[in-house]
C-alpha positions in Angstrom: -11.7 -11.5 21.2 -14.3 -12.8 23.9 -16.3 -9.5 23.2 -17.1 -10.3 20.0 -14.0 -11.4 18.2 -11.2 -9.7 16.3 -11.7 -8.1 12.7 -8.8 -8.5 10.7 -9.0 -6.2 7.6 -7.7 -6.6 4.2 -4.3 -5.7 3.4 -1.5 -6.4 5.4 -1.5 -6.2 9.6 0.7 -5.7 11.8 1.0 -7.0 15.2 3.3 -5.3 17.7 4.4 -5.7 21.0 7.1 -6.6 23.8 8.0 -9.9 24.1 5.3 -12.2 26.0 2.1 -9.9 24.9 1.1 -13.0 22.6 2.2 -12.0 19.0 3.5 -15.5 18.3 0.3 -17.2 20.2 -2.3 -15.2 17.8 0.1 -16.0 14.7 0.1 -19.6 15.5 -3.4 -19.8 16.2 -4.7 -17.6 13.3 -2.4 -19.4 10.6 -4.1 -23.2 12.6 -7.8 -21.9 12.7 -7.5 -20.4 8.7 -8.8 -23.3 6.3 -6.0 -23.2 3.7 -7.0 -26.5 1.8 -5.1 -26.0 -1.5 -6.9 -26.0 -4.3 -7.4 -27.7 -7.5 -6.2 -25.5 -10.0 -2.9 -24.9 -7.9 -0.8 -27.7 -5.8 1.2 -24.8 -4.6 -1.4 -23.6 -2.6 -1.2 -26.7 -0.3 2.2 -25.8 0.7 1.9 -23.9 4.0 5.3 -23.5 5.6 6.6 -25.3 8.5 3.7 -27.1 10.5 2.5 -27.2 13.9 5.1 -27.5 17.1 4.6 -29.1 20.6 4.9 -25.6 22.1 2.1 -24.4 20.1 -0.4 -22.8 22.3 -3.5 -24.5 22.7 -5.2 -21.3 21.6 -6.6 -22.2 18.3 -8.8 -24.8 19.8 -10.7 -21.8 21.4 -11.0 -20.1 18.0 -13.0 -20.3 15.1 -12.0 -18.4 11.9 -14.8 -16.7 10.0 -13.8 -16.2 6.6 -15.5 -14.0 3.4 -17.4 -16.7 0.9 -14.6 -16.0 -1.2 -11.4 -16.1 0.6 -8.8 -17.8 -1.1 -7.8 -21.3 0.6 -3.9 -20.7 -0.3 -2.0 -19.2 2.1 1.6 -20.0 3.9 3.1 -19.6 7.2 6.3 -18.6 8.2 7.5 -19.9 11.5 10.9 -18.1 12.3 12.5 -20.9 14.6 11.6 -23.4 12.3 12.5 -22.4 9.0 16.0 -23.8 8.9 14.1 -27.7 9.1 11.8 -26.4 6.1 14.8 -25.1 4.0 16.5 -28.7 4.8 13.6 -30.5 3.6 13.1 -28.6 0.6 16.9 -29.3 -0.5 16.5 -33.1 0.1 13.8 -33.5 -1.9 14.3 -33.6 -5.7 10.6 -32.6 -6.9 11.0 -29.9 -4.1 14.0 -28.7 -5.4 13.1 -28.7 -9.2 9.9 -26.5 -8.4 12.8 -23.8 -6.8 14.8 -24.0 -9.9 17.3 -26.4 -9.0 18.8 -24.0 -6.2 20.3 -25.4 -2.8 18.1 -23.0 -0.5 20.8 -23.3 2.3 23.9 -22.4 0.1 22.5 -18.9 0.6 22.6 -17.0 3.8 19.8 -17.3 6.2 18.5 -13.7 5.3 18.8 -14.5 1.8 16.9 -18.0 1.8 14.0 -16.1 3.6 13.5 -13.7 0.9 13.5 -16.7 -1.8 11.0 -18.2 0.1 9.1 -15.4 0.6 9.4 -14.5 -3.0 8.7 -17.7 -4.4 5.8 -18.6 -2.0 3.7 -15.6 -1.9 3.1 -16.1 -6.0 -0.1 -17.1 -5.1 -3.4 -15.2 -3.6 -3.9 -15.9 -0.1 -3.8 -15.4 3.5 0.0 -15.2 4.7 1.3 -15.4 8.1 4.5 -14.4 9.4 6.0 -14.9 12.9 8.5 -12.3 13.5 10.3 -12.7 9.7 13.0 -10.0 11.0 15.3 -12.3 12.5 16.6 -13.4 10.0 16.9 -10.1 7.6 19.3 -6.9 7.4 17.7 -3.5 7.2 18.4 -3.6 3.6 16.4 -7.2 3.3 13.8 -5.8 5.7 13.3 -3.0 3.2 12.7 -5.9 0.1 10.3 -7.6 2.6 8.5 -4.1 2.7 8.4 -4.5 -1.3 7.3 -8.2 -1.2 4.5 -7.3 1.3 2.8 -4.3 -0.8 3.1 -6.4 -4.0 1.2 -9.0 -1.9 -1.6 -6.4 -0.4 -1.7 -4.9 -4.5 -2.5 -8.5 -5.8 -5.3 -9.2 -3.8 -3.9 -11.0 -0.7 -4.0 -10.3 2.6 -0.8 -10.6 5.5 -0.8 -10.7 9.2 2.5 -10.2 10.8 3.7 -10.4 14.2 7.1 -8.3 14.5 9.6 -6.4 16.6 10.8 -4.1 13.4 10.0 -0.5 13.1 11.3 -1.0 9.7 8.4 -3.8 8.9 5.6 -1.9 11.1 6.0 1.3 8.9 4.5 0.0 5.9 2.3 2.7 4.5 -1.3 2.0 4.9 -0.8 -1.2 7.0 -3.3 -1.8 9.9 -1.0 -1.6 13.1 -2.5 -3.7 16.5 -0.4 -3.0 19.4 -0.5 -5.6 22.0 0.3 -5.0 25.5 -1.1 -5.1 29.0 -4.2 -3.4 28.0 -4.9 -6.0 25.4 -5.4 -5.0 22.0 -5.5 -1.7 20.4 -5.1 0.0 16.9 -2.7 2.8 16.5 -0.3 4.5 14.1 3.2 4.0 13.4 4.3 7.1 15.2 2.6 6.1 18.6 4.0 2.5 18.9 6.1 2.3 22.2 8.3 0.4 19.8 8.8 3.3 17.8 9.5 5.6 20.5 12.2 3.6 22.0 14.0 2.8 18.9 13.6 6.6 18.3 14.8 7.6 21.8 18.2 5.2 21.6 18.9 6.1 18.7 19.5 9.5 19.5 21.0 9.0 22.8 22.3 5.6 22.7 24.8 6.6 25.9 21.8 7.4 28.0 20.3 4.0 27.8 23.5 2.3 27.9 24.6 4.5 31.4 21.7 3.1 33.2 22.6 -0.6 32.1 26.5 -0.1 32.9 26.8 2.6 35.3 24.2 1.5 38.1 26.0 0.0 41.4 26.5 -3.4 42.1 26.1 -5.2 44.7 
């Protein structure tokens, strides 16, 4: 980014990498600097998801978003670890409850609540920031999220997703950016270290587990 910026193309962009490579830091910073100001035609556009956290990196103070003149002011930031408090706030507000059809979101499973939020809040054109949404999702629910992301893209929205999920990273047509010691590089799903590791493990899990549990102990 110091060498001229980071271009995020239209459609869906996946940020993939090991823990500590900076995926969540980037998502938090992008969500903080993107000018999601709401729109007069739809009050729902001002609903941007869970707010800032004291644990957020100060990176956003060093970034500036350069957006297209016609960029939508709508959008949503889904911060996985803050969703419980966010859902509680919705359930306790009569006005919010009406917007959600009177349904108590927390009466559903965590994963079902996640998908409900995604389907309802992703109804407007905008830019959507998702930090590890797979943390609440089963395999089948992850596939359902792929359908939501594809619908967003077809409707002209943009999504930036930080993920450890090979399922989410497999979305056809998505831009895949892998983070590591080298920095950030664009790659394909097949070349991701994440995908190669999962393939190896599922093909022969005992080979991996043997190294964990059969190693000599002091």
